[in-house]
N, C-alpha and C positions, 0 to 999 in steps of 0.2 A: 504494500499499500504506499502510496506517495503521501508523505505528511510534511507539513511546514514548507512546502514549496510555494514560491510566489512568482507571479507575473506582474509586469508593469504595462500600463496603457499610457502611451504618450500622444497627446492630442496636438495637432500642429498649431492651433491658435491659443493654446494654454500652455504656460511654461512649467507647471507642476504636473507630475504623473499621478495616476491613480494606481494603487497597489492592491492586488487580489491574492488572498491566500487560498490555494487550491485544496480541494477535499475530494478524495476518491470514493468516499463512502456512498454516494448516491449514483454517480455516473462514471465509474472507473475507465471505461473504454473511451468516453468523450474527453476526459482529462488527459489520458495518454495520447489521443489523436491530436489534441490541441498542442501539447508539449512537442510532439513529433514534428509539427508543422511550423514551429516558431522560427524566426520572427514572421509575423503576418502584418501586412500593411493594407488597410481597407478604408472605405468611407464608412462612417457610422451614421445612423439615422435616429431621429428622435420621435418618440410617441408618448405623449404625456411625460411622466417622469421615468421613462425607460429609454435607454440608448441600445441600439441593436445593430448587429452585422454579423461577423464571425463569432461574437460573443454578446450576450445581453446583459446590461447592467440595470438592475431595478433599484431605484433610490427613492420611490415614492409611488403614489397611485397612478395608474394608467387610465386612459379615457373609459375603460369598462369596469373600473373598480367601483364596488358598491358603497365604499366609505373611504374617507381620506386616510385611514389606517390600514387599508387592505391593498396589498399589491396583487393584481390579477393580470397574468399574461394573456395575450390574445389567443395563443396556441400552446400546446405542451412544450416544456423546456426541460433541459437536462441541467441539473444543478452541479456546478463545477467548483464552487467556492464562494467566498464572501469578500466584499470590499473592506479592507482594513485601513485605508487612508483616513487620516484625521481631518484633512482639508476637505471642505464641502465645495468642490468646484464643478460638480456634474451639472448643476443648474445653468452654468455658463457655456456648456458645450452646445454648439449650434448644429442644426441638421446638415448632413452631408460633410461633416468635418473628417479629415483624414486622421486615422489613429494607427499607431504602430504598437502591436502587442508583442512583448518580448519577455524571455525568462530574466529573472533577476539574477545578479551575479552569483548568489549562493545556490541558485537553482540550475546553473549551466551544466553541471556534471551529472545529470539525471540519466540512469539507465532505463531506456523506454521499453525494450522488448516488443514482442508481438502482442496484438490485442484483438 
């Protein structure tokens, strides 16, 4: 099991990265596939308080949430970890911003294996 491995998301219009701690307890094959394909550079899109592309970041309600305290994705998702950044910068991310998803330095020497 991969524990305490982290990825960073660097947005081209924000100077501070977002850090995500990975967790294989829900979707181990998805986490392995994500790590195997790093770094990834994609445009990220916004839907309410969700940013999505190769990875979805939920930081508040989506347009279909039934209450402001409930995060409700539009479709099924694989949980791969949690946002551990203390900076609250996700509200600043604009639709179609380019993001680079990469392993953090202490996560570079991960043995991936087959999944």
